[in-house]
N, C-alpha and C positions, 0 to 999 in steps of 0.2 A: 378402676372404672366399673368393674362388674359389681361393685358394692353400691353404685349410685342408684338411688331409688326415687320415686315420685315425691316423697317427703323432702328429700334433699333439694330437688328442683324447685319445689314449692317454697321452701325456706329461702332459696336464692332470690326468687321473685319478690318475696316479702321484704327481704333486705334491701333490694333495689327501690322498692316503693317507700320504705322508711327513710331512705336517703333523699327522698324528695323527687325522684325521677317520675316523669309522667307515665300514665298507662300506655301511651303510644310508644314511648322509649322501651318500656318493659316488654311490650309485644315484639319490638324489633329484636331485643336480646333473645327472646323465646324463639324467634324464627331462626336465628343463627345457631343457637344451641340445639334446637330440634333437628336442623339439617345436619349438623356435625354428628349427632348421635345416630341419625338415620344411616350414615355411612358406616358407623361401627356395627350396626345391626346387619347390614349387608355383608360385612366381612366376618360375621359370626363372632364378633368380640363382645356383643351383648345379645341376650335372648330377645329383648324387646326394648322399645324406646321409652324411657321413663318420662320424657317430656310430653308424650302424647296425652297423658292423663292429668297433666297439671292444669290448674284453674288460673286463667289469666284475669288481670284487673279489667274492669269494664272501661272501654274507651269513651271519653267525653268529647262530643263534637263542640267545636267553638261556636258560640252564638253568632249567627250571620247578621251583620248590621250594614244595611245599604243606605246610600244617599239617594234621595229622590231627585227629580229633575232640577228643582230650584236649588237644592243643596249642592248638587253636582256643579251647577253653574257658578255658585258662590265659591266653591272650592277652586275651580279653574281660574276665576277672577283673582283670588288671593294668591294663586300660584304663578301668575304672570311674571312677577318680578323675581321669582326664585331661580337660583342657578340651574336647577334641574327641572325647569318648567316643561321641557320637552318630554321628560320621563313621565311626569304626572299626566300630561295630555295623552301620551301613548297608553298608559295603563287604563285610563278611564274610557278610551275610545276603542281599545282592542280586546280588553279582558285578559291580557297576558298575565301569567304568574310573575311575581317580582323576580324570581330567579331566572326566568326566561328573558325578561327585559334587561337584566344586568349582564346577561351573557351575549347580548346582541353585538354583532360586528357590522361595520359599515358595508362589508361585502354581502350582508344579508338583505340590504335594501336595494331594490331594483325599481326605479321610478316611483310608482305608488303602491308597490307590493312589498310585504315584509315576509321573509322566510324564517321560520322558527326551527332551529336545528339542534339546539343545545340548551343546557341550563347551568347556572352557576351554583356550585356547592361550597359555601363558606367553610373554612377549616379553623384550626386552633390558632389564636393570636394573629389574626389577619391573613392567614394563608387561605388559599382557594384552589379549586380545580373545576374543570368543565366536565360535565357528564351528559349522557343522553337524556332527552326529555322524559317526563314522568311516564308516559304511555306511548305506544306506537302511533296513535292518532295525534299525539302532541306535536309530532313533526308535521308542520303544515305551512301553507302560504296564505296570508290574509291581505286583503286590500286595505289601504289606509285612507281615512278621510282627508280632504285637503288641509284642514287645520293641523293635523298631525304631521303632514309632509312639510308644511311651512315651518312648524316648530323645529323639526329635525334639521332643516336647512340652516336656520338661525343657530341652532345648537352646534352644528358642525363648524360654522364660521368662528364661534366663540372658542371652540375646542382647538382650532388651528392656531388662534392667537395665544392660547395658554401653552400650547406645545412649543411655540417659538420662545416664549418666556422661559420655559424649563430647559431648553437647549438639549445638550447631549444626555442629560439625566432622564429624559422622557423615554419610556419604553414604547416601541412601535408595535403594539399588540392589536391595534385596529378596533378596540372596543368603542361602542357608541357612547356608553356612559362610563367614563374613566375618571380616576382621581388626578391630581396634579402631576403624577409621575407616570400615568398611562395604565396603571393597574385597574381592574374592574371594581366598581363600587359594590359594597356589601349591602344587601337589602336591610339587614338589621341596623346598620349605621344610618341609612336613610330614614328608617322608620322611627328611630329614637329622637332625632332632632328635626331635620327639615320638614318631614311629613307632619308631625304633631304641631310644629310651629305654624304651618299653613292652616291646619284645622282650627287652631286657636284664633288666628287672624280672621278667619271666615265665620267665627262664632258657631262652629259645628261640633258635634260630640266627638270624643276621642275614639276613633275606630282603628282597626288594623289596616296596614297597607294592603294586605290581601283582600280586604273588603272592597277595594276599588274594582277588583275583578268581579266580585258579586254585583257591584253597582252596575257595571257595564252590561252584564247578562240580564239583570232585572229590568233595566231601562229598555233594552231591546225587546224583551218578551212583553213588557207592558205596552210597548208601541205596536204590538201585533206581529213582530217578526216570527218567522217560522222557527219552531224549536230545533229543527234539524240544522238550520243555518247557524243558530246560536251555538249548538253543540259542536259543530265543526270549527267555529271561530275560537271557541274556548279550548279546543283540543281534548275534549272529554273522550273517555274510552268508549262510551255509548250514549245514545240519546236518552236511555233510561236514567243514567246518572244525572243528566241535565234536568229531566222532568222531576226527579226525586229531590234534587237540590233546590230547585226553584218552584216547588209546588205551590208556594204562597202566592205566586203570580197567576197561576192557572185558573182559579175561579173567575177572575176578571176577564181572562181571555175567553173562557167558556160563555160568559154572559155576552161578550162582544160578538161571538159567533152566533149566539141565539138571536141577537138584535139584527145581525146581517140577514139571517134567514127570514126574519119577520119583515124586513124591508123588501126583500126579493119576492116573497110569496104573497104578502098581504097588504102591501102599500097601496 
């Protein structure tokens, strides 16, 4: 280990990149390696951490593509007959992360409020585990619109019928969105088939399932909702993240604010 140098670490990252791993994944590997080597430095097994001076690949942010109001209405209309219509309504009206939605349990629903306490982490070959939400602020309670509540009521009745058909093979894990055996749905499975099928039926561009979260936030901000409220609803770590992420909506909000002052002072 004392022969490990920054060139070795750099070559390791280059090899990961050449294998086709994304910059984000390489950065995760760097975080693990750097932490491990930091322990070695503390124990005097290394004079310094060679990972500190390594150059990391630049991370590329996914292009945000949101549905406008009319497109969102078309999406919901096309999703009415889908088996997971309640999920699509929930995502577009709450701004939940797909992993948060797939980790929901019926005990998280209280009348018209939804408690977000965990996220689903898909594993290898269909395995999964539950983990803490992304940030401390991601643990939150949000009110649901009546349409989402009604959709969940219908979904629960359909799920109860499916559970009876499965009989003893059904796992009683209490997941809101579960497969035919009671295991939680994987966001990737939903994204590959049902989601894109709905987009195609509605004549909409192929976007990511995560973009429904961006759609919810953008529609709220465009309607004049307080950014602080939107930030809390999304579970962002800070309002700064909300403002930076959805800065494309802010010019219209600033113009609306100027128009309000005009009417108040000079009408």
